[in-house]
N, C-alpha and C positions, 0 to 999 in steps of 0.2 A: 929660547925661552926669555918668560921672564915674570916676576912677580908682582904679584898686586899688589908689594908693598913701596916697590921699589916706583912701580905708574903711579903712585896718587901722590907723590912728593913732584915728579915728572908735571902730571896734572893740575897740579893745586892743590889736590884734595881732600876730604878730611876721606883715612883706609874706610872706614865703616862706612860713606852714602860710596866711593868705587866696589866694597863688596857688593852692594846692592846692584847694584848699574850689574856689572858682572854676569850678577848675577840672571839676574830679570830681559840682560839684550844677547847675552854671552849662548852659541851655544854651547851644550853640557861636552861638546870635543873639540874643545877648543880649551880645555882651563879642568886643569884635576885639584880637587882639595889635597889644602896641606894645611896648618903650622908651622908660628913662633910663637915664640920666649919669651914675653915681656921684659919688662923693667925686674916687673915684681918675681919675678919664673916662673906667671902661670901662663897655662898654654893658649892662644890664640888665632883664629884662623886668618885663612891667605888662602892664595890658591896660585900655581902654579897654570902658565897661559904662555902657550900655542903661538907663532906667527899671524897663521890666521886669525884670532882672539883675538892680540893686540893690536892686526890694520883697525879693525875694526871699529874697537875701544878708541882709537883713533880713531879711525873717522868720523865718533858721536861723538864727542871731545867736542870736534872741530865744528860742529855742527850749534855742539850745544850754545861754545863761543862764539861764531858766527850768529843769530839768533839774539843770544847779551847783546850784542854789538848792536845790532838794530835797534833792536828793541831800543838803548840807552839811545843811538844816535835820534830815536824817533821823537820819542819824549824831548830832549833840547831844541826840535825844530819843530817842538809843535807850539 
């Protein structure tokens, strides 16, 4: 099991962006809602993600990275 906070760090993304990606891209059977307490002691949402959901997020992240790399390459060679 993986949590969205650690995955956001791993993917070098803001946690709120990863939460949005999880809600939009993953089947609900691959994650469940949880929460954590922030530095101020306030409840914040996070997700616990199973291995299938993790694999989907990794694939999505790799696709995004490759897309951005190709766009950068196009801009340099144009």
